[in-house]
C-alpha positions as CSV (number, residue, x, y, z in Angstrom):
1,X,-1.4,0.0,4.9
2,X,-2.2,2.3,8.2
3,X,-2.7,-0.3,10.0
4,X,-0.7,-1.0,12.8
5,X,-4.0,-1.6,15.5
6,X,-5.9,-4.2,12.8
7,X,-7.9,-6.1,15.1
8,X,-7.9,-8.7,12.0
9,X,-7.1,-8.7,8.6
10,X,-8.2,-10.4,5.3
11,X,-6.7,-10.6,1.9
12,X,-8.3,-11.3,-1.5
13,X,-7.0,-11.3,-5.0
14,X,-9.1,-9.7,-8.0
15,X,-8.3,-8.8,-11.9
16,X,-9.6,-5.8,-13.2
17,X,-12.2,-7.0,-16.3
18,X,-13.4,-5.0,-19.1
19,X,-16.7,-3.9,-17.7
20,X,-14.8,-2.1,-14.8
21,X,-12.8,0.1,-17.4
22,X,-13.6,3.3,-19.3
23,X,-13.0,4.1,-22.6
24,X,-8.7,4.3,-21.4
25,X,-8.7,0.9,-20.2
26,X,-8.7,2.4,-16.5
27,X,-10.8,1.5,-13.9
28,X,-13.5,3.8,-14.0
29,X,-13.5,5.5,-10.5
30,X,-16.9,4.5,-9.5
31,X,-16.2,1.0,-9.7
32,X,-13.5,0.7,-6.7
33,X,-16.2,0.2,-4.6
34,X,-17.1,-3.2,-5.6
35,X,-13.3,-4.1,-5.0
36,X,-13.4,-2.3,-1.9
37,X,-16.9,-5.1,-1.1
38,X,-15.1,-7.9,-2.0
39,X,-11.9,-7.2,0.4
40,X,-15.0,-6.5,3.1
41,X,-17.1,-10.0,2.4
42,X,-13.3,-12.0,2.8
43,X,-13.0,-10.4,6.2
44,X,-16.6,-10.9,7.6
45,X,-16.0,-14.4,6.1
46,X,-13.0,-14.6,7.7
47,X,-14.9,-13.7,11.2
48,X,-17.6,-15.9,10.1
49,X,-20.2,-13.1,9.9
50,X,-20.4,-12.5,6.2
51,X,-24.4,-11.8,4.8
52,X,-26.2,-15.0,5.7
53,X,-24.6,-14.9,9.1
54,X,-25.8,-11.3,9.5
55,X,-29.0,-11.6,8.3
56,X,-29.8,-15.0,10.6
57,X,-28.1,-12.3,13.4
58,X,-31.1,-9.6,12.6
59,X,-28.6,-7.4,11.9
60,X,-27.8,-5.4,9.0
61,X,-24.6,-3.0,8.8
62,X,-24.9,-0.5,6.2
63,X,-22.5,1.7,5.1
64,X,-22.5,5.0,6.2
65,X,-19.3,6.6,5.3
66,X,-16.5,5.6,3.1
67,X,-13.5,7.8,1.6
68,X,-11.1,6.4,-1.1
69,X,-7.4,7.6,-2.3
70,X,-6.5,7.1,-6.1
71,X,-2.9,6.6,-6.0
72,X,-2.1,4.8,-9.1
73,X,-4.5,3.6,-11.8
74,X,-6.1,0.0,-11.9
75,X,-5.9,-1.1,-15.5
76,X,-7.8,-3.7,-17.9
77,X,-6.6,-7.6,-16.6
78,X,-4.4,-5.8,-13.5
79,X,-3.5,-8.5,-11.1
80,X,-4.5,-6.8,-7.7
81,X,-4.3,-8.0,-4.0
82,X,-6.8,-6.1,-1.7
83,X,-6.2,-6.2,1.9
84,X,-8.6,-5.5,4.7
85,X,-8.4,-4.4,8.5
86,X,-10.8,-4.2,10.9
87,X,-9.6,-1.1,13.0
88,X,-12.7,-0.5,14.8
89,X,-15.7,-2.8,16.0
90,X,-17.3,-1.2,19.4
91,X,-20.3,1.2,18.2
92,X,-19.3,0.4,14.5
93,X,-17.3,-0.7,12.0
94,X,-14.2,0.9,10.7
95,X,-12.5,-1.0,7.8
96,X,-9.3,0.3,6.0
97,X,-8.2,-1.4,2.8
98,X,-5.5,-1.0,0.7
99,X,-5.4,-2.1,-3.0
100,X,-2.1,-3.3,-4.0
101,X,-0.3,-4.5,-7.4
102,X,-0.1,-8.6,-7.1
103,X,3.0,-8.6,-9.2
104,X,5.2,-6.0,-7.9
105,X,3.8,-4.9,-4.4
106,X,2.8,-1.3,-5.2
107,X,0.3,0.2,-3.7
108,X,-2.6,1.6,-6.1
109,X,-5.5,2.5,-3.9
110,X,-6.0,3.2,-0.2
111,X,-9.5,3.7,2.0
112,X,-11.8,2.9,4.3
113,X,-15.4,2.2,5.4
114,X,-17.8,2.5,8.1
115,X,-20.7,0.6,8.9
116,X,-23.0,0.9,11.8
117,X,-25.5,-1.7,13.1
118,X,-29.2,-1.5,11.9
119,X,-32.1,-3.9,13.3
120,X,-33.6,-5.4,10.5
121,X,-36.9,-5.7,12.5
122,X,-37.0,-2.1,13.7
123,X,-35.0,-1.0,11.1
124,X,-33.2,1.0,14.3
125,X,-29.7,2.0,14.4
126,X,-27.8,0.4,17.1
127,X,-25.3,2.6,19.3
128,X,-23.6,-0.2,20.5
129,X,-22.4,-3.0,19.3
130,X,-24.2,-6.2,19.1
131,X,-23.2,-9.3,21.5
132,X,-23.1,-11.2,17.9
133,X,-20.2,-9.2,16.8
134,X,-18.5,-9.5,20.1
135,X,-18.8,-13.1,19.9
136,X,-17.8,-13.4,16.3
137,X,-14.6,-11.3,17.5
138,X,-13.8,-13.3,20.7
139,X,-10.8,-15.0,19.2
140,X,-9.2,-11.8,17.9
141,X,-9.9,-10.0,21.3
142,X,-7.9,-12.1,23.7
């Protein structure tokens, strides 16, 4: 994973299910963001800023950019590990993802996403990171 400067990382396991695949038993390309979401949730939970905590803080963090590189197909019932790394946190969140085959460690997918803070009351995008995120990242920023 190209995450040498990662601030914090999290890894979660998943398995491709029947509803993820196309008629050729390969995960349909449009389902990959679901796997990235599993990684994003794991990372946010690691810093104690999961979706409930976001709502309580008054900020939402919509995705404004995402890119996916499909390296090898993910097949029905294939077990995988999704590693997520926080690369940037000031003014935006930039996450990098790597999906690997659980048994072999072979890289299957590489991706990234960018999220920005939005004040839920005013629906205005924030140009600076809200203090709550700095607080949640405190132990990793030392």
